[in-house]
C-alpha positions in Angstrom: 16.4 5.7 45.5 15.3 3.3 42.7 15.5 4.6 39.2 12.2 5.5 37.6 10.8 3.0 35.1 8.5 3.2 32.1 9.5 6.8 31.2 8.9 6.3 27.4 5.3 6.3 26.0 4.2 4.8 22.7 3.6 8.2 21.3 7.1 9.3 22.2 8.7 6.2 20.6 6.7 6.7 17.4 7.7 10.4 17.1 10.7 11.7 15.1 13.5 11.7 17.6 17.1 13.0 17.4 20.0 10.6 17.3 21.0 9.2 20.7 19.7 7.0 23.5 16.4 7.7 25.1 16.0 6.0 28.5 12.9 4.1 29.6 14.5 3.4 32.9 16.0 0.3 34.4 18.7 0.0 31.7 16.3 0.0 28.8 17.0 2.5 26.0 15.5 3.4 22.6 18.5 3.9 20.5 18.1 6.3 17.5 20.7 6.3 14.8 21.5 9.4 12.7 19.5 8.1 9.8 16.4 7.7 12.0 16.5 3.9 12.5 15.4 2.9 16.0 16.2 -0.1 18.1 16.1 -1.3 21.7 19.2 -1.9 23.8 19.7 -2.9 27.4 22.6 -1.3 29.3 24.2 -3.0 32.3 27.5 -3.0 34.2 29.5 -6.2 34.6 33.1 -6.4 35.9 33.2 -2.7 36.2 32.5 -2.2 32.5 29.5 -0.7 30.9 28.0 -3.2 28.4 25.0 -3.4 26.1 22.7 -6.0 24.7 20.6 -5.4 21.6 16.9 -6.3 21.9 15.8 -5.8 18.3 14.5 -3.0 16.1 11.6 -0.7 16.7 8.7 -0.9 15.8 9.1 -4.6 15.0 9.8 -5.0 18.7 7.1 -3.1 20.5 7.6 -1.1 23.7 5.7 -3.6 25.9 7.8 -6.5 24.5 11.1 -4.6 25.1 10.1 -3.9 28.7 9.4 -7.6 29.3 12.9 -8.5 27.9 14.4 -5.8 30.1 12.8 -7.2 33.2 14.3 -10.6 32.5 17.7 -9.2 31.9 17.6 -7.0 35.1 16.9 -10.2 37.0 19.8 -11.9 35.4 22.1 -9.1 36.3 20.8 -9.2 39.9 21.6 -12.9 40.1 25.1 -12.4 38.8 24.5 -13.9 35.3 25.7 -12.5 32.0 22.7 -11.1 30.0 24.6 -11.7 26.8 24.9 -15.4 27.5 21.2 -15.6 28.4 19.8 -14.4 25.2 17.8 -17.2 23.7 18.4 -18.1 20.1 15.8 -16.7 17.7 13.2 -19.3 16.6 13.3 -20.6 13.0 10.6 -18.8 11.1 9.1 -19.8 7.8 8.9 -17.2 5.0 5.1 -17.1 5.6 5.6 -16.4 9.4 8.2 -13.8 8.7 6.0 -12.1 6.0 3.2 -11.9 8.5 5.4 -10.3 11.2 6.7 -7.8 8.6 3.2 -6.9 7.5 2.0 -6.4 11.0 5.0 -4.0 11.7 4.3 -2.1 8.4 0.5 -1.8 8.4 0.3 1.4 10.5 2.1 3.4 7.8 -0.1 2.2 4.9 -2.9 4.6 4.0 -5.6 2.3 2.7 -7.0 -1.2 3.0 -6.4 -1.9 -0.7 -2.6 -1.4 -0.3 -2.5 -3.8 2.7 -4.6 -6.4 0.8 -2.3 -6.2 -2.2 0.8 -6.8 0.0 -0.8 -9.8 1.7 -2.0 -11.3 -1.6 1.4 -10.9 -3.4 3.3 -12.4 -0.5 0.9 -15.3 -0.1 0.2 -18.5 -2.0 -0.9 -16.7 -5.1 2.7 -16.1 -6.1 5.0 -17.2 -3.3 3.7 -20.7 -2.6 7.2 -22.1 -3.5 8.8 -20.5 -0.5 6.0 -20.0 2.1 6.9 -23.1 4.1 10.7 -22.8 3.8 12.8 -21.5 6.7 13.5 -17.8 6.0 17.2 -18.4 6.9 17.5 -21.0 4.2 16.0 -19.1 1.3 18.5 -18.7 -1.6 18.7 -17.4 -5.1 17.2 -20.5 -6.6 14.2 -20.1 -4.4 13.7 -16.6 -5.5 13.9 -17.6 -9.2 11.4 -20.3 -8.6 8.9 -17.5 -7.6 9.9 -15.1 -10.4 10.6 -17.2 -13.4 7.0 -18.3 -14.1 5.8 -14.6 -14.3 8.9 -12.6 -15.2 8.1 -12.6 -18.9 4.3 -12.7 -19.0 3.6 -10.5 -16.0 6.8 -8.3 -15.7 5.1 -5.5 -13.7 3.7 -7.9 -11.1 6.9 -9.9 -11.0 9.0 -6.8 -10.3 6.6 -5.7 -7.5 6.8 -9.2 -5.9 10.6 -9.2 -6.1 10.8 -5.9 -4.3 8.4 -7.0 -1.6 10.2 -10.3 -1.0 13.4 -8.3 -0.7 11.8 -6.1 1.9 10.7 -9.2 3.9 14.1 -10.8 3.8 15.8 -7.5 4.8 13.3 -7.4 7.8 14.3 -11.0 8.6 18.0 -10.1 8.7 17.3 -7.1 10.9 15.5 -9.3 13.3 18.4 -11.8 13.3 16.4 -14.6 11.5 18.9 -14.8 8.6 22.3 -13.7 7.7 24.2 -13.0 4.4 23.3 -11.2 1.3 19.6 -10.8 0.2 18.9 -13.3 -2.6 16.1 -11.0 -3.9 18.4 -8.0 -4.4 18.2 -6.7 -8.0 21.2 -4.5 -8.4 24.4 -6.5 -8.4 22.6 -9.8 -8.2 19.3 -10.7 -10.0 20.0 -8.0 -12.6 22.7 -10.3 -13.9 20.3 -13.2 -14.2 16.9 -11.8 -15.3 16.2 -9.5 -18.3 15.4 -5.9 -17.4 11.7 -5.3 -16.9 11.6 -2.2 -19.0 12.5 -4.2 -22.1 9.6 -6.5 -21.5 6.7 -4.1 -21.0 6.0 -0.4 -20.4 4.9 -1.4 -16.9 1.4 0.0 -17.3 -1.7 -1.5 -15.7 -3.5 -3.9 -18.0 -6.3 -1.8 -19.6 -9.4 -2.5 -21.7 -9.5 -1.0 -25.1 -11.8 2.0 -24.8 -14.1 0.7 -27.6 -15.0 -2.3 -25.4 -15.8 -0.2 -22.3 -19.4 0.7 -23.2 -20.3 -3.0 -23.5 -18.8 -3.7 -20.1 -20.7 -0.8 -18.5 -23.9 -2.2 -20.0 -23.2 -5.5 -18.3 -22.5 -3.7 -15.0 -25.8 -1.9 -15.2 -27.6 -5.2 -15.3 -26.0 -6.3 -12.1 -27.5 -5.5 -8.6 -24.1 -5.9 -6.9 -22.8 -2.9 -5.0 -19.3 -3.7 -6.5 -20.9 -3.2 -10.0 -22.1 0.3 -8.9 -18.6 1.1 -7.5 -16.9 -0.1 -10.7 -19.4 1.8 -12.9 -18.8 5.0 -10.9 -15.0 4.5 -11.0 -15.1 4.1 -14.8 -17.4 7.1 -15.2 -15.1 9.4 -13.2 -11.8 7.8 -14.3 -11.0 7.7 -10.6 -8.6 5.5 -8.5 -10.2 2.6 -6.7 -9.1 3.8 -3.2 -10.8 7.1 -3.8 -14.0 5.4 -4.9 -14.1 2.8 -2.2 -13.4 5.3 0.6 -15.9 7.9 -0.7 -18.1 9.4 2.0 -21.4 11.1 1.5 -20.1 14.4 3.0 -17.7 14.7 0.0 -20.6 15.1 -2.5 -22.3 18.3 -3.5 -24.9 17.0 -6.0 -26.5 20.4 -6.4 -23.2 21.7 -7.8 -22.3 18.3 -9.4 -19.0 18.0 -7.6 -17.2 15.3 -5.7 -14.6 16.8 -3.4 -11.8 14.3 -2.5 -9.8 15.5 0.5 -6.0 15.6 0.4 -5.5 12.7 2.8 -7.3 10.4 0.4 -5.5 11.3 -2.8 -2.3 9.8 -4.2 -0.8 13.3 -4.7 -1.7 14.4 -1.1 -3.7 17.4 -2.3 -7.5 18.0 -2.6 -9.1 17.0 -5.9 -12.5 18.2 -7.3 -14.2 15.8 -9.6 -16.9 17.2 -11.9 -19.8 14.7 -11.9 -21.5 13.9 -15.2 -25.2 13.6 -15.2 -24.9 9.9 -15.3 -22.6 9.9 -12.3 -24.9 12.1 -10.3 -27.8 9.8 -11.1 -25.9 6.8 -9.9 -25.0 8.5 -6.6 -28.6 9.7 -6.1 -29.8 6.1 -6.6 -27.4 4.9 -3.9 -28.4 7.7 -1.6 -32.0 6.3 -1.4 -30.6 3.2 0.3 -27.9 4.9 2.4 -26.8 2.7 5.4 -23.4 4.1 6.2 -21.1 7.1 6.1 -19.5 5.4 3.1 -21.2 5.6 -0.3 -20.0 2.0 -1.1 -20.6 0.5 2.3 -19.2 -2.9 3.2 -20.9 -5.8 5.0 -19.3 -4.9 8.3 -20.5 -1.8 10.1 -18.3 1.3 9.7 -16.4 -0.3 6.8 -16.4 0.4 3.1 -16.6 -2.2 0.3 -13.6 -4.6 0.2 -10.5 -3.5 -1.6 -10.7 -6.6 -3.9 -14.4 -6.4 -4.6 -14.1 -4.8 -8.0 -11.3 -7.1 -9.1 -13.3 -10.1 -8.1 -16.3 -8.8 -10.0 -14.2 -8.6 -13.2 -13.2 -12.2 -12.6 -16.9 -13.3 -12.2 -17.7 -11.5 -15.4 -14.9 -13.4 -17.0 -13.1 -10.1 -18.0 -9.5 -11.3 -18.4 -6.2 -9.4 -18.6 -7.8 -6.2 -17.3 -7.2 -4.3 -14.0 -9.5 -1.9 -12.3 -6.8 0.8 -12.4 -6.4 0.2 -16.1 -9.8 1.9 -16.8 -8.0 5.3 -16.2 -5.8 4.4 -19.2 -8.9 3.5 -21.2 -10.3 7.0 -20.5 -7.0 8.6 -21.4 -6.6 6.8 -24.7 -10.2 7.7 -25.6 -9.6 11.4 -24.7 -6.5 11.5 -26.8 -7.7 9.6 -29.8 -11.4 10.5 -30.1 -11.8 14.0 -28.8 -10.4 17.5 -29.3 -10.1 18.2 -25.5 -6.8 19.6 -24.5 -4.1 17.2 -23.2 -3.9 19.3 -20.0 -7.6 18.9 -19.4 -7.4 15.1 -19.6 -4.3 15.0 -17.4 -6.1 17.2 -14.8 -9.1 14.9 -14.9 -6.7 12.1 -13.8 -5.3 14.3 -11.0 -1.9 14.2 -12.7 0.6 17.0 -12.2 1.0 18.9 -15.5 3.9 21.1 -16.5 7.0 22.3 -14.5 6.9 24.3 -11.3 6.8 27.6 -13.1 3.9 26.6 -15.4 2.0 25.2 -12.4 2.5 28.5 -10.5 0.7 30.4 -13.2 -2.1 27.7 -13.5 -3.8 28.2 -10.2 -7.3 27.0 -11.3 -8.1 23.4 -11.7 -10.0 23.8 -15.0 -13.2 22.4 -13.4 -15.6 23.5 -16.1 -13.4 22.3 -18.9 -13.1 19.0 -17.1 -16.9 18.9 -16.7 -17.4 19.0 -20.4 -14.8 16.2 -20.9 -16.3 13.9 -18.3 -19.8 14.4 -19.7 -18.5 13.4 -23.1 -16.9 10.3 -21.6 -20.0 9.4 -19.7 -22.1 9.8 -22.9 -19.6 7.5 -24.7 -19.4 4.7 -22.1 -23.2 4.7 -21.5 -24.3 5.2 -25.1 -21.3 4.2 -27.2 -21.2 7.5 -29.0 
């Protein structure tokens, strides 16, 4: 009787599996190492000995692709050929092609569109133009330095992030058999001996606007009809994260109670967060409600999608607001609260959805200080929309 084929499903392959070989039939196995890493292997018998051929890592090599390779190798065995000798050499990929393959394999685990867009932007011609066309197998330390040196001093946080992402791409290339040897983007034991430590160059915070300049920017935003301007105005007013704002759905708002309830799956900390809405924030949301066209408060141009992850950053560029990031407005709020108000530090940190205190202290502080935060956020809204 012929052995059953296609015994593994995509769901099974994606699930957490114990160490060992999981048969798909016909000699194809999903091999799981003790650490959880998965790869495909093809088992066959030649000369009375059981042998194996590696077909690549999962999920970089999809189930369907592994099955196609297994069919080719089964045919080779049936014809008396050696599958190991028939493996075709890997094609020579450029860094740009390798980065694209890496991003496609990683995208399912990223939670929001902004994160995906940031990875693509930092690995593209904005910063990595010097290596995009170079064969990934030929990239060396000098190539990495050509990418990092122009920004290592002036943009240390960005440079460090890019270094880490390039390292991930080159590790991926090595796992796929597209390059060998040490990773030239490795920090410890390599670039650490060449470049100055990032922590000595900057605190690593997002570039923020001084809080005294925020009211003038908000006034400019209010004169714009762009939806991105409304999103940025709302973000500043609530001291919220961009992903939380862009993904906001109408069902999350209780305007009668003046509360925006962000579900756990949309917060950085992975727990629900209630945002008390100032009168100004409620007015902004009610104004958008009159022209509702989507489940998203800040709807994108494509049906069923929210505003682009880069929309607010691009708006700042159009307004010629330099050296400021969208995320940095949270720092503007925190600086204002600490320097200009008598609100408690814990209240300001809770408004930013930061974890405050040790585990024991948090155990006793069950409430989320909603009403204290409401007073704080109303004071902030009065400041940014009135300058007082």
